[in-house]
Backbone as CSV, one residue per row, in Angstrom:
resi,resn,N_x,N_y,N_z,CA_x,CA_y,CA_z,C_x,C_y,C_z
1,MET,-75.816,31.122,12.938,-75.400,31.637,11.656,-73.881,31.632,11.601
2,ARG,-73.348,31.157,10.541,-71.906,31.122,10.341,-71.483,32.389,9.602
3,MET,-70.533,33.112,10.175,-70.007,34.299,9.525,-68.547,34.039,9.173
4,VAL,-68.166,34.453,8.022,-66.803,34.251,7.567,-66.194,35.611,7.279
5,LEU,-64.930,35.768,7.586,-64.246,37.031,7.363,-63.280,36.941,6.206
6,LEU,-63.312,37.926,5.369,-62.318,38.065,4.325,-61.178,38.833,4.970
7,THR,-59.982,38.253,5.041,-58.946,38.835,5.886,-57.975,39.774,5.217
8,ALA,-58.011,39.930,3.925,-57.027,40.824,3.309,-57.705,41.855,2.426
9,ILE,-57.756,43.063,2.902,-58.255,44.176,2.104,-57.051,45.076,1.862
10,CYS,-56.443,44.927,0.718,-55.200,45.628,0.403,-55.409,47.122,0.207
11,ALA,-56.627,47.548,0.001,-56.881,48.958,-0.250,-56.678,49.812,0.993
12,LEU,-56.528,49.196,2.142,-56.380,49.950,3.372,-54.936,49.910,3.839
13,PRO,-54.169,50.969,3.632,-52.770,50.980,4.046,-52.659,50.771,5.544
14,GLY,-51.752,49.922,5.933,-51.508,49.698,7.351,-52.413,48.685,7.989
15,ILE,-53.435,48.228,7.289,-54.331,47.239,7.870,-54.357,46.038,6.939
16,ALA,-53.413,45.145,7.131,-53.310,43.994,6.230,-54.433,43.005,6.450
17,THR,-54.962,42.957,7.667,-56.026,41.992,7.944,-57.222,42.702,8.546
18,ALA,-57.803,43.587,7.799,-58.989,44.303,8.259,-60.180,43.388,8.086
19,GLY,-60.612,42.729,9.120,-61.638,41.705,9.005,-62.889,42.185,8.326
20,VAL,-63.164,41.643,7.203,-64.370,41.966,6.471,-65.268,40.748,6.527
21,PRO,-66.291,40.770,7.382,-67.174,39.612,7.468,-67.830,39.324,6.132
22,TYR,-67.813,38.091,5.755,-68.311,37.652,4.466,-69.439,36.672,4.708
23,GLN,-70.569,36.904,4.096,-71.743,36.092,4.381,-71.648,34.709,3.762
24,GLU,-72.457,33.826,4.303,-72.579,32.495,3.709,-73.222,32.637,2.333
25,SER,-72.994,31.656,1.506,-73.659,31.662,0.201,-75.160,31.589,0.415
26,SER,-75.871,32.319,-0.382,-77.318,32.262,-0.276,-77.896,32.028,-1.665
27,ALA,-79.070,31.469,-1.684,-79.703,31.133,-2.965,-79.860,32.366,-3.855
28,GLY,-80.186,33.496,-3.249,-80.393,34.714,-4.034,-79.107,35.433,-4.362
29,GLY,-77.993,34.992,-3.770,-76.717,35.624,-4.034,-76.548,36.965,-3.341
30,TYR,-77.408,37.294,-2.395,-77.342,38.585,-1.713,-76.198,38.579,-0.706
31,ASP,-75.328,39.524,-0.806,-74.166,39.659,0.066,-74.532,40.600,1.212
32,ARG,-75.084,40.055,2.301,-75.603,40.917,3.369,-74.541,41.720,4.079
33,TYR,-73.295,41.316,4.011,-72.235,42.079,4.676,-71.391,42.885,3.694
34,ALA,-71.816,42.975,2.456,-71.228,43.848,1.433,-69.754,43.576,1.157
35,ALA,-69.282,42.389,1.462,-67.865,42.065,1.247,-67.485,42.164,-0.217
36,ASP,-68.344,41.676,-1.100,-68.039,41.743,-2.531,-67.910,43.194,-2.993
37,ALA,-68.812,44.046,-2.532,-68.764,45.468,-2.911,-67.496,46.120,-2.370
38,ILE,-67.088,45.758,-1.165,-65.869,46.327,-0.582,-64.657,45.902,-1.399
39,VAL,-64.578,44.635,-1.724,-63.450,44.136,-2.511,-63.401,44.819,-3.875
40,ARG,-64.555,45.068,-4.475,-64.620,45.755,-5.777,-64.302,47.244,-5.658
41,GLY,-64.313,47.766,-4.437,-64.102,49.191,-4.246,-65.362,49.999,-4.440
42,ASP,-66.515,49.337,-4.445,-67.801,50.014,-4.577,-68.286,50.389,-3.176
43,TYR,-67.627,51.382,-2.602,-67.884,51.750,-1.213,-69.261,52.352,-1.001
44,ALA,-69.799,53.038,-1.993,-71.140,53.618,-1.850,-72.184,52.516,-1.694
45,ALA,-72.101,51.487,-2.521,-73.051,50.368,-2.415,-72.862,49.631,-1.105
46,ALA,-71.613,49.422,-0.727,-71.334,48.724,0.530,-71.879,49.516,1.712
47,GLU,-71.622,50.810,1.720,-72.094,51.649,2.821,-73.619,51.626,2.918
48,ASP,-74.277,51.765,1.784,-75.741,51.744,1.785,-76.272,50.446,2.386
49,ARG,-75.732,49.335,1.940,-76.182,48.021,2.420,-75.907,47.863,3.916
50,LEU,-74.730,48.293,4.355,-74.354,48.119,5.759,-75.126,49.045,6.689
51,VAL,-75.382,50.256,6.241,-76.176,51.185,7.060,-77.596,50.638,7.232
52,ARG,-78.167,50.115,6.156,-79.505,49.510,6.267,-79.483,48.317,7.216
53,ARG,-78.425,47.535,7.144,-78.304,46.365,8.023,-78.207,46.804,9.491
54,LEU,-77.433,47.844,9.742,-77.298,48.341,11.110,-78.563,49.043,11.593
55,ASP,-79.315,49.638,10.682,-80.610,50.208,11.069,-81.534,49.109,11.578
56,ALA,-81.453,47.938,10.976,-82.288,46.806,11.391,-81.765,46.151,12.662
57,ASN,-80.440,46.141,12.844,-79.830,45.518,14.024,-78.553,46.274,14.345
58,GLY,-78.653,47.223,15.233,-77.528,48.082,15.593,-76.371,47.373,16.260
59,GLN,-76.560,46.121,16.632,-75.501,45.365,17.300,-74.862,44.311,16.402
60,ASP,-75.073,44.400,15.107,-74.519,43.432,14.169,-73.020,43.692,14.020
61,VAL,-72.220,42.897,14.710,-70.775,43.095,14.766,-70.146,43.017,13.381
62,SER,-70.570,42.078,12.581,-70.015,41.941,11.235,-70.279,43.190,10.399
63,ALA,-71.482,43.720,10.492,-71.819,44.937,9.750,-71.007,46.125,10.263
64,MET,-70.806,46.205,11.573,-70.002,47.294,12.138,-68.560,47.231,11.631
65,LEU,-67.986,46.025,11.634,-66.609,45.877,11.169,-66.481,46.226,9.692
66,ASN,-67.441,45.800,8.901,-67.383,46.116,7.470,-67.601,47.603,7.215
67,LEU,-68.533,48.202,7.938,-68.761,49.634,7.756,-67.521,50.417,8.190
68,ALA,-66.857,49.973,9.234,-65.607,50.620,9.653,-64.560,50.524,8.548
69,THR,-64.514,49.389,7.868,-63.592,49.216,6.746,-63.912,50.218,5.640
70,VAL,-65.193,50.384,5.345,-65.617,51.344,4.323,-65.252,52.763,4.750
71,MET,-65.510,53.091,6.004,-65.205,54.439,6.498,-63.708,54.725,6.400
72,ALA,-62.893,53.754,6.768,-61.436,53.939,6.690,-60.988,54.104,5.246
73,ALA,-61.565,53.320,4.355,-61.177,53.371,2.946,-61.606,54.666,2.271
74,THR,-62.605,55.330,2.837,-63.112,56.570,2.244,-62.709,57.793,3.080
75,GLN,-61.616,57.645,3.783,-60.996,58.751,4.532,-61.862,59.309,5.654
76,ARG,-62.710,58.473,6.239,-63.526,58.905,7.386,-63.036,58.157,8.619
77,SER,-61.811,58.477,9.006,-61.134,57.727,10.062,-61.784,57.881,11.436
78,VAL,-62.349,59.021,11.720,-63.001,59.199,13.018,-64.196,58.259,13.129
79,ARG,-65.004,58.203,12.100,-66.174,57.302,12.093,-65.724,55.847,12.169
80,ALA,-64.667,55.493,11.441,-64.141,54.127,11.489,-63.698,53.789,12.910
81,SER,-62.970,54.697,13.530,-62.492,54.461,14.896,-63.643,54.297,15.876
82,LEU,-64.684,55.105,15.716,-65.850,54.986,16.594,-66.522,53.623,16.440
83,LEU,-66.595,53.127,15.222,-67.182,51.800,15.002,-66.317,50.711,15.615
84,TYR,-64.999,50.805,15.450,-64.114,49.817,16.071,-64.246,49.850,17.590
85,GLU,-64.354,51.049,18.151,-64.526,51.174,19.599,-65.870,50.597,20.047
86,GLN,-66.896,50.768,19.225,-68.202,50.189,19.536,-68.122,48.661,19.553
87,VAL,-67.378,48.083,18.621,-67.187,46.629,18.609,-66.485,46.199,19.900
88,LEU,-65.451,46.944,20.292,-64.712,46.604,21.512,-65.562,46.744,22.771
89,ALA,-66.522,47.669,22.753,-67.385,47.876,23.919,-68.427,46.775,24.074
90,GLY,-68.700,46.073,23.002,-69.687,44.996,23.044,-69.064,43.665,23.393
91,ASP,-69.879,42.649,23.357,-69.402,41.294,23.622,-68.458,40.849,22.527
92,GLU,-67.465,40.079,22.910,-66.553,39.502,21.936,-67.286,38.415,21.161
93,VAL,-67.126,38.422,19.860,-67.761,37.441,18.991,-66.643,36.731,18.233
94,ILE,-66.699,35.417,18.212,-65.723,34.668,17.436,-66.278,34.488,16.028
95,LEU,-65.535,34.991,15.072,-65.907,34.912,13.674,-64.949,33.963,12.980
96,GLU,-65.165,33.757,11.739,-64.327,32.836,10.973,-63.739,33.572,9.784
97,THR,-62.444,33.428,9.568,-61.812,34.067,8.429,-62.219,33.347,7.157
98,TYR,-61.931,33.971,6.053,-62.286,33.406,4.756,-61.674,32.021,4.564
99,ASP,-60.482,31.823,5.154,-59.832,30.514,5.028,-60.250,29.532,6.123
100,GLY,-61.204,29.925,6.957,-61.742,29.025,7.969,-61.143,29.165,9.357
101,SER,-60.191,30.060,9.543,-59.568,30.255,10.852,-60.458,31.108,11.752
102,PRO,-60.543,30.760,13.033,-61.341,31.590,13.952,-60.601,32.882,14.291
103,VAL,-61.372,33.937,14.488,-60.792,35.227,14.869,-61.807,35.976,15.723
104,SER,-61.305,36.701,16.683,-62.139,37.463,17.603,-62.495,38.826,17.022
105,SER,-63.731,39.229,17.214,-64.151,40.566,16.780,-63.323,41.626,17.496
106,HIS,-63.010,41.378,18.762,-62.199,42.328,19.529,-60.776,42.397,18.977
107,GLN,-60.237,41.261,18.596,-58.889,41.231,18.030,-58.846,42.053,16.733
108,LEU,-59.844,41.884,15.892,-59.893,42.634,14.631,-60.003,44.130,14.873
109,ALA,-60.905,44.518,15.763,-61.109,45.939,16.041,-59.867,46.549,16.681
110,ASP,-59.272,45.836,17.616,-58.062,46.332,18.281,-56.921,46.477,17.275
111,ARG,-56.747,45.490,16.416,-55.696,45.526,15.396,-55.906,46.716,14.457
112,ALA,-57.138,46.952,14.063,-57.428,48.068,13.164,-57.148,49.412,13.841
113,LEU,-57.549,49.542,15.105,-57.288,50.792,15.825,-55.795,51.028,16.004
114,ARG,-55.072,49.987,16.346,-53.613,50.129,16.518,-52.945,50.518,15.202
115,ALA,-53.387,49.955,14.112,-52.822,50.290,12.806,-53.099,51.746,12.471
116,ARG,-54.270,52.236,12.837,-54.620,53.625,12.559,-53.723,54.558,13.355
117,VAL,-53.439,54.211,14.609,-52.589,55.055,15.453,-51.162,55.057,14.904
118,GLN,-50.667,53.891,14.497,-49.304,53.808,13.950,-49.185,54.614,12.670
119,VAL,-50.183,54.523,11.794,-50.153,55.266,10.541,-50.194,56.759,10.828
120,GLY,-51.045,57.174,11.771,-51.178,58.588,12.095,-49.963,59.170,12.774
121,ALA,-49.148,58.330,13.410,-48.004,58.821,14.161,-46.755,58.986,13.311
122,ARG,-46.796,58.549,12.071,-45.598,58.606,11.227,-45.207,59.999,10.872
């Protein structure tokens, strides 16, 4: 399965490239990683979709990264940090950015955690 990341979520201060995995086009138009909802700022819909996805597969790295993005955007930084740490504790997965560039799941999670620490230390 090819996973693509949307790399710029401007709604998150301090995280210019918060990797938001973006699903391949599908015939039904279903956005399994809720990237469209996140970009629209519809965090409730995104969270619902991602929680259901993680209930089905608790190790879905793309869903974890997107849910962490939602948690950070909705001021639930502890939950976001726990999800990023969970990604780091698992196997590294190479994903693809929206523009086709490869990126490591660990790199994204580490970058997000570092940005959170820098923002919190100001």
